[in-house]
Biotite code that builds the C-alpha atoms (Angstrom):
import biotite.structure as struc

atoms = struc.array([
    struc.Atom([9.208, 17.228, -34.680], chain_id="A", res_id=1, res_name="MET", atom_name="CA", element="C"),
    struc.Atom([7.388, 19.744, -32.499], chain_id="A", res_id=2, res_name="ALA", atom_name="CA", element="C"),
    struc.Atom([9.139, 21.398, -29.626], chain_id="A", res_id=3, res_name="THR", atom_name="CA", element="C"),
    struc.Atom([7.777, 20.992, -26.128], chain_id="A", res_id=4, res_name="MET", atom_name="CA", element="C"),
    struc.Atom([7.647, 23.618, -23.448], chain_id="A", res_id=5, res_name="SER", atom_name="CA", element="C"),
    struc.Atom([9.416, 22.893, -20.184], chain_id="A", res_id=6, res_name="SER", atom_name="CA", element="C"),
    struc.Atom([6.022, 22.322, -18.541], chain_id="A", res_id=7, res_name="ALA", atom_name="CA", element="C"),
    struc.Atom([5.151, 19.728, -21.213], chain_id="A", res_id=8, res_name="GLU", atom_name="CA", element="C"),
    struc.Atom([8.523, 18.008, -20.752], chain_id="A", res_id=9, res_name="ARG", atom_name="CA", element="C"),
    struc.Atom([7.951, 17.851, -16.976], chain_id="A", res_id=10, res_name="ARG", atom_name="CA", element="C"),
    struc.Atom([4.488, 16.413, -17.536], chain_id="A", res_id=11, res_name="ASP", atom_name="CA", element="C"),
    struc.Atom([5.869, 13.729, -19.873], chain_id="A", res_id=12, res_name="VAL", atom_name="CA", element="C"),
    struc.Atom([8.609, 12.863, -17.377], chain_id="A", res_id=13, res_name="ALA", atom_name="CA", element="C"),
    struc.Atom([6.114, 12.727, -14.509], chain_id="A", res_id=14, res_name="ARG", atom_name="CA", element="C"),
    struc.Atom([3.916, 10.295, -16.442], chain_id="A", res_id=15, res_name="ARG", atom_name="CA", element="C"),
    struc.Atom([6.866, 8.151, -17.522], chain_id="A", res_id=16, res_name="ALA", atom_name="CA", element="C"),
    struc.Atom([7.509, 7.070, -13.916], chain_id="A", res_id=17, res_name="TYR", atom_name="CA", element="C"),
    struc.Atom([4.126, 7.241, -12.243], chain_id="A", res_id=18, res_name="ASN", atom_name="CA", element="C"),
    struc.Atom([3.734, 3.873, -10.530], chain_id="A", res_id=19, res_name="ALA", atom_name="CA", element="C"),
    struc.Atom([-0.031, 4.341, -10.488], chain_id="A", res_id=20, res_name="ASN", atom_name="CA", element="C"),
    struc.Atom([-0.089, 3.969, -14.266], chain_id="A", res_id=21, res_name="LEU", atom_name="CA", element="C"),
    struc.Atom([-0.200, 0.391, -15.546], chain_id="A", res_id=22, res_name="ALA", atom_name="CA", element="C"),
    struc.Atom([2.382, 1.071, -18.263], chain_id="A", res_id=23, res_name="GLY", atom_name="CA", element="C"),
    struc.Atom([4.960, 2.500, -15.872], chain_id="A", res_id=24, res_name="CYS", atom_name="CA", element="C"),
    struc.Atom([8.083, 0.398, -15.187], chain_id="A", res_id=25, res_name="PRO", atom_name="CA", element="C"),
    struc.Atom([7.698, 1.275, -11.500], chain_id="A", res_id=26, res_name="GLY", atom_name="CA", element="C"),
    struc.Atom([4.234, -0.309, -11.483], chain_id="A", res_id=27, res_name="HIS", atom_name="CA", element="C"),
    struc.Atom([5.732, -3.649, -12.499], chain_id="A", res_id=28, res_name="GLU", atom_name="CA", element="C"),
    struc.Atom([8.516, -3.406, -9.930], chain_id="A", res_id=29, res_name="LEU", atom_name="CA", element="C"),
    struc.Atom([6.084, -2.523, -7.133], chain_id="A", res_id=30, res_name="LEU", atom_name="CA", element="C"),
    struc.Atom([4.039, -5.594, -8.038], chain_id="A", res_id=31, res_name="ALA", atom_name="CA", element="C"),
    struc.Atom([7.161, -7.738, -7.700], chain_id="A", res_id=32, res_name="THR", atom_name="CA", element="C"),
    struc.Atom([8.252, -6.166, -4.420], chain_id="A", res_id=33, res_name="LEU", atom_name="CA", element="C"),
    struc.Atom([4.810, -6.534, -2.863], chain_id="A", res_id=34, res_name="SER", atom_name="CA", element="C"),
    struc.Atom([4.715, -10.283, -3.540], chain_id="A", res_id=35, res_name="ASP", atom_name="CA", element="C"),
    struc.Atom([4.753, -12.095, -0.194], chain_id="A", res_id=36, res_name="LYS", atom_name="CA", element="C"),
    struc.Atom([7.198, -14.756, -1.401], chain_id="A", res_id=37, res_name="TRP", atom_name="CA", element="C"),
    struc.Atom([9.633, -12.083, -2.594], chain_id="A", res_id=38, res_name="VAL", atom_name="CA", element="C"),
    struc.Atom([9.483, -10.421, 0.811], chain_id="A", res_id=39, res_name="THR", atom_name="CA", element="C"),
    struc.Atom([10.039, -13.690, 2.650], chain_id="A", res_id=40, res_name="LEU", atom_name="CA", element="C"),
    struc.Atom([12.906, -14.829, 0.410], chain_id="A", res_id=41, res_name="VAL", atom_name="CA", element="C"),
    struc.Atom([14.699, -11.474, 0.689], chain_id="A", res_id=42, res_name="LEU", atom_name="CA", element="C"),
    struc.Atom([14.295, -11.653, 4.451], chain_id="A", res_id=43, res_name="SER", atom_name="CA", element="C"),
    struc.Atom([15.666, -15.215, 4.531], chain_id="A", res_id=44, res_name="ALA", atom_name="CA", element="C"),
    struc.Atom([18.747, -14.135, 2.564], chain_id="A", res_id=45, res_name="LEU", atom_name="CA", element="C"),
    struc.Atom([19.406, -11.093, 4.781], chain_id="A", res_id=46, res_name="ALA", atom_name="CA", element="C"),
    struc.Atom([21.976, -12.944, 6.892], chain_id="A", res_id=47, res_name="ASP", atom_name="CA", element="C"),
    struc.Atom([23.940, -14.374, 3.997], chain_id="A", res_id=48, res_name="GLY", atom_name="CA", element="C"),
    struc.Atom([23.951, -16.953, 1.205], chain_id="A", res_id=49, res_name="PRO", atom_name="CA", element="C"),
    struc.Atom([21.699, -19.988, 1.427], chain_id="A", res_id=50, res_name="LEU", atom_name="CA", element="C"),
    struc.Atom([20.981, -23.097, -0.611], chain_id="A", res_id=51, res_name="ARG", atom_name="CA", element="C"),
    struc.Atom([17.531, -23.687, -2.079], chain_id="A", res_id=52, res_name="HIS", atom_name="CA", element="C"),
    struc.Atom([16.734, -26.301, 0.583], chain_id="A", res_id=53, res_name="SER", atom_name="CA", element="C"),
    struc.Atom([17.746, -23.911, 3.385], chain_id="A", res_id=54, res_name="GLU", atom_name="CA", element="C"),
    struc.Atom([15.546, -21.146, 1.981], chain_id="A", res_id=55, res_name="ILE", atom_name="CA", element="C"),
    struc.Atom([12.715, -23.666, 1.682], chain_id="A", res_id=56, res_name="SER", atom_name="CA", element="C"),
    struc.Atom([12.981, -24.540, 5.382], chain_id="A", res_id=57, res_name="ARG", atom_name="CA", element="C"),
    struc.Atom([12.961, -20.855, 6.381], chain_id="A", res_id=58, res_name="ILE", atom_name="CA", element="C"),
    struc.Atom([10.160, -19.769, 4.030], chain_id="A", res_id=59, res_name="VAL", atom_name="CA", element="C"),
    struc.Atom([7.442, -22.048, 5.354], chain_id="A", res_id=60, res_name="ALA", atom_name="CA", element="C"),
    struc.Atom([4.561, -22.725, 3.016], chain_id="A", res_id=61, res_name="GLY", atom_name="CA", element="C"),
    struc.Atom([6.331, -22.000, -0.261], chain_id="A", res_id=62, res_name="ALA", atom_name="CA", element="C"),
    struc.Atom([6.175, -24.864, -2.716], chain_id="A", res_id=63, res_name="THR", atom_name="CA", element="C"),
    struc.Atom([9.361, -25.825, -4.521], chain_id="A", res_id=64, res_name="GLN", atom_name="CA", element="C"),
    struc.Atom([7.881, -24.422, -7.740], chain_id="A", res_id=65, res_name="LYS", atom_name="CA", element="C"),
    struc.Atom([6.912, -21.087, -6.112], chain_id="A", res_id=66, res_name="MET", atom_name="CA", element="C"),
    struc.Atom([10.309, -20.755, -4.452], chain_id="A", res_id=67, res_name="LEU", atom_name="CA", element="C"),
    struc.Atom([12.124, -21.487, -7.726], chain_id="A", res_id=68, res_name="THR", atom_name="CA", element="C"),
    struc.Atom([9.978, -18.975, -9.618], chain_id="A", res_id=69, res_name="GLN", atom_name="CA", element="C"),
    struc.Atom([10.567, -16.348, -6.943], chain_id="A", res_id=70, res_name="THR", atom_name="CA", element="C"),
    struc.Atom([14.337, -16.892, -6.926], chain_id="A", res_id=71, res_name="LEU", atom_name="CA", element="C"),
    struc.Atom([14.448, -16.647, -10.736], chain_id="A", res_id=72, res_name="ARG", atom_name="CA", element="C"),
    struc.Atom([12.429, -13.429, -10.650], chain_id="A", res_id=73, res_name="LYS", atom_name="CA", element="C"),
    struc.Atom([14.761, -11.944, -8.030], chain_id="A", res_id=74, res_name="LEU", atom_name="CA", element="C"),
    struc.Atom([17.823, -13.021, -10.002], chain_id="A", res_id=75, res_name="GLU", atom_name="CA", element="C"),
    struc.Atom([16.398, -11.503, -13.204], chain_id="A", res_id=76, res_name="ARG", atom_name="CA", element="C"),
    struc.Atom([15.689, -8.215, -11.392], chain_id="A", res_id=77, res_name="ASP", atom_name="CA", element="C"),
    struc.Atom([19.249, -8.094, -10.049], chain_id="A", res_id=78, res_name="GLY", atom_name="CA", element="C"),
    struc.Atom([18.287, -8.540, -6.405], chain_id="A", res_id=79, res_name="LEU", atom_name="CA", element="C"),
    struc.Atom([19.761, -12.033, -5.956], chain_id="A", res_id=80, res_name="VAL", atom_name="CA", element="C"),
    struc.Atom([22.853, -13.766, -7.325], chain_id="A", res_id=81, res_name="ASP", atom_name="CA", element="C"),
    struc.Atom([22.868, -17.499, -8.025], chain_id="A", res_id=82, res_name="ARG", atom_name="CA", element="C"),
    struc.Atom([26.230, -19.255, -7.679], chain_id="A", res_id=83, res_name="ALA", atom_name="CA", element="C"),
    struc.Atom([26.774, -22.820, -8.860], chain_id="A", res_id=84, res_name="VAL", atom_name="CA", element="C"),
    struc.Atom([29.712, -24.739, -7.390], chain_id="A", res_id=85, res_name="THR", atom_name="CA", element="C"),
    struc.Atom([30.928, -27.752, -9.362], chain_id="A", res_id=86, res_name="ALA", atom_name="CA", element="C"),
    struc.Atom([30.491, -30.752, -7.118], chain_id="A", res_id=87, res_name="SER", atom_name="CA", element="C"),
    struc.Atom([28.431, -33.938, -7.035], chain_id="A", res_id=88, res_name="VAL", atom_name="CA", element="C"),
    struc.Atom([25.651, -33.029, -6.713], chain_id="A", res_id=89, res_name="PRO", atom_name="CA", element="C"),
    struc.Atom([26.195, -29.426, -7.856], chain_id="A", res_id=90, res_name="PRO", atom_name="CA", element="C"),
    struc.Atom([25.894, -26.870, -5.075], chain_id="A", res_id=91, res_name="ARG", atom_name="CA", element="C"),
    struc.Atom([23.718, -23.833, -5.774], chain_id="A", res_id=92, res_name="VAL", atom_name="CA", element="C"),
    struc.Atom([23.748, -20.876, -3.413], chain_id="A", res_id=93, res_name="ASP", atom_name="CA", element="C"),
    struc.Atom([21.625, -17.734, -3.501], chain_id="A", res_id=94, res_name="TYR", atom_name="CA", element="C"),
    struc.Atom([22.811, -14.418, -2.120], chain_id="A", res_id=95, res_name="GLU", atom_name="CA", element="C"),
    struc.Atom([21.509, -10.866, -2.064], chain_id="A", res_id=96, res_name="LEU", atom_name="CA", element="C"),
    struc.Atom([23.222, -8.437, -4.407], chain_id="A", res_id=97, res_name="THR", atom_name="CA", element="C"),
    struc.Atom([24.016, -4.879, -3.329], chain_id="A", res_id=98, res_name="ALA", atom_name="CA", element="C"),
    struc.Atom([20.710, -3.868, -4.921], chain_id="A", res_id=99, res_name="LEU", atom_name="CA", element="C"),
    struc.Atom([18.885, -6.536, -2.913], chain_id="A", res_id=100, res_name="GLY", atom_name="CA", element="C"),
    struc.Atom([20.634, -5.471, 0.276], chain_id="A", res_id=101, res_name="GLU", atom_name="CA", element="C"),
    struc.Atom([19.554, -1.883, -0.332], chain_id="A", res_id=102, res_name="SER", atom_name="CA", element="C"),
    struc.Atom([15.938, -3.064, 0.134], chain_id="A", res_id=103, res_name="LEU", atom_name="CA", element="C"),
    struc.Atom([16.533, -4.554, 3.575], chain_id="A", res_id=104, res_name="LEU", atom_name="CA", element="C"),
    struc.Atom([16.110, -1.351, 5.638], chain_id="A", res_id=105, res_name="PRO", atom_name="CA", element="C"),
    struc.Atom([12.782, -0.662, 3.917], chain_id="A", res_id=106, res_name="LEU", atom_name="CA", element="C"),
    struc.Atom([11.650, -4.239, 4.304], chain_id="A", res_id=107, res_name="GLN", atom_name="CA", element="C"),
    struc.Atom([12.632, -4.308, 7.986], chain_id="A", res_id=108, res_name="ARG", atom_name="CA", element="C"),
    struc.Atom([10.733, -1.063, 8.579], chain_id="A", res_id=109, res_name="ALA", atom_name="CA", element="C"),
    struc.Atom([7.587, -2.490, 6.966], chain_id="A", res_id=110, res_name="ILE", atom_name="CA", element="C"),
    struc.Atom([7.949, -5.729, 8.944], chain_id="A", res_id=111, res_name="LYS", atom_name="CA", element="C"),
    struc.Atom([8.352, -3.792, 12.207], chain_id="A", res_id=112, res_name="ALA", atom_name="CA", element="C"),
    struc.Atom([5.326, -1.637, 11.361], chain_id="A", res_id=113, res_name="TRP", atom_name="CA", element="C"),
    struc.Atom([3.251, -4.750, 10.636], chain_id="A", res_id=114, res_name="ALA", atom_name="CA", element="C"),
    struc.Atom([4.292, -6.391, 13.904], chain_id="A", res_id=115, res_name="GLU", atom_name="CA", element="C"),
    struc.Atom([3.600, -3.200, 15.878], chain_id="A", res_id=116, res_name="ASP", atom_name="CA", element="C"),
    struc.Atom([0.218, -2.555, 14.220], chain_id="A", res_id=117, res_name="ARG", atom_name="CA", element="C"),
    struc.Atom([-1.270, -6.030, 13.756], chain_id="A", res_id=118, res_name="ILE", atom_name="CA", element="C"),
    struc.Atom([-3.610, -5.623, 16.727], chain_id="A", res_id=119, res_name="GLU", atom_name="CA", element="C"),
    struc.Atom([-4.854, -2.283, 15.333], chain_id="A", res_id=120, res_name="ASP", atom_name="CA", element="C"),
    struc.Atom([-5.492, -3.951, 11.968], chain_id="A", res_id=121, res_name="VAL", atom_name="CA", element="C"),
    struc.Atom([-7.287, -6.885, 13.597], chain_id="A", res_id=122, res_name="ARG", atom_name="CA", element="C"),
    struc.Atom([-9.485, -4.483, 15.576], chain_id="A", res_id=123, res_name="ALA", atom_name="CA", element="C"),
    struc.Atom([-10.318, -2.559, 12.391], chain_id="A", res_id=124, res_name="ALA", atom_name="CA", element="C"),
    struc.Atom([-11.208, -5.824, 10.631], chain_id="A", res_id=125, res_name="ARG", atom_name="CA", element="C"),
    struc.Atom([-13.431, -6.849, 13.528], chain_id="A", res_id=126, res_name="ASP", atom_name="CA", element="C"),
    struc.Atom([-15.235, -3.479, 13.432], chain_id="A", res_id=127, res_name="ARG", atom_name="CA", element="C"),
    struc.Atom([-15.662, -3.756, 9.670], chain_id="A", res_id=128, res_name="TYR", atom_name="CA", element="C"),
    struc.Atom([-16.983, -7.312, 9.880], chain_id="A", res_id=129, res_name="ASP", atom_name="CA", element="C"),
    struc.Atom([-19.297, -6.441, 12.792], chain_id="A", res_id=130, res_name="ALA", atom_name="CA", element="C"),
    struc.Atom([-20.806, -3.633, 10.708], chain_id="A", res_id=131, res_name="ALA", atom_name="CA", element="C"),
    struc.Atom([-21.894, -6.301, 8.225], chain_id="A", res_id=132, res_name="GLY", atom_name="CA", element="C"),
    struc.Atom([-19.865, -4.978, 5.327], chain_id="A", res_id=133, res_name="ARG", atom_name="CA", element="C"),
    struc.Atom([-19.200, -7.452, 2.563], chain_id="A", res_id=134, res_name="ASP", atom_name="CA", element="C"),
    struc.Atom([-16.808, -6.959, -0.350], chain_id="A", res_id=135, res_name="ASP", atom_name="CA", element="C"),
    struc.Atom([-19.143, -8.959, -2.616], chain_id="A", res_id=136, res_name="ARG", atom_name="CA", element="C"),
    struc.Atom([-21.568, -6.027, -2.715], chain_id="A", res_id=137, res_name="ARG", atom_name="CA", element="C"),
    struc.Atom([-19.274, -4.082, -5.045], chain_id="A", res_id=138, res_name="GLY", atom_name="CA", element="C"),
    struc.Atom([-17.808, -0.631, -4.784], chain_id="A", res_id=139, res_name="ALA", atom_name="CA", element="C"),
    struc.Atom([-20.066, 2.359, -4.445], chain_id="A", res_id=140, res_name="SER", atom_name="CA", element="C"),
])
């Protein structure tokens, strides 16, 4: 096995966690975190545990299937805990884990930015559309 210089080791380490690279674990996690349903579900759970039906009422527009898939993804990634209480019918509650809670300040900051800047974004879209640009023309 060949020895690497410290510069080569740094380069390997830098590439191992470069979220811009498709093979990077961070790339996959960023894709999950940027999903709108993930964002909305995490936000719904910010104030404490909820049942599936309660989350469904809060996260308007999510189908039962999409909500279930999102909750499973969040549970798999360690952001949400699922607790089943033996009763008839069984009670299932979802709650943020410590890892999930650690995302809330970032999520709230992005939400606040979006609410503060939506008019700027709308104005930029209007200018873009008025200039006759069309994304079907392809990149150049």
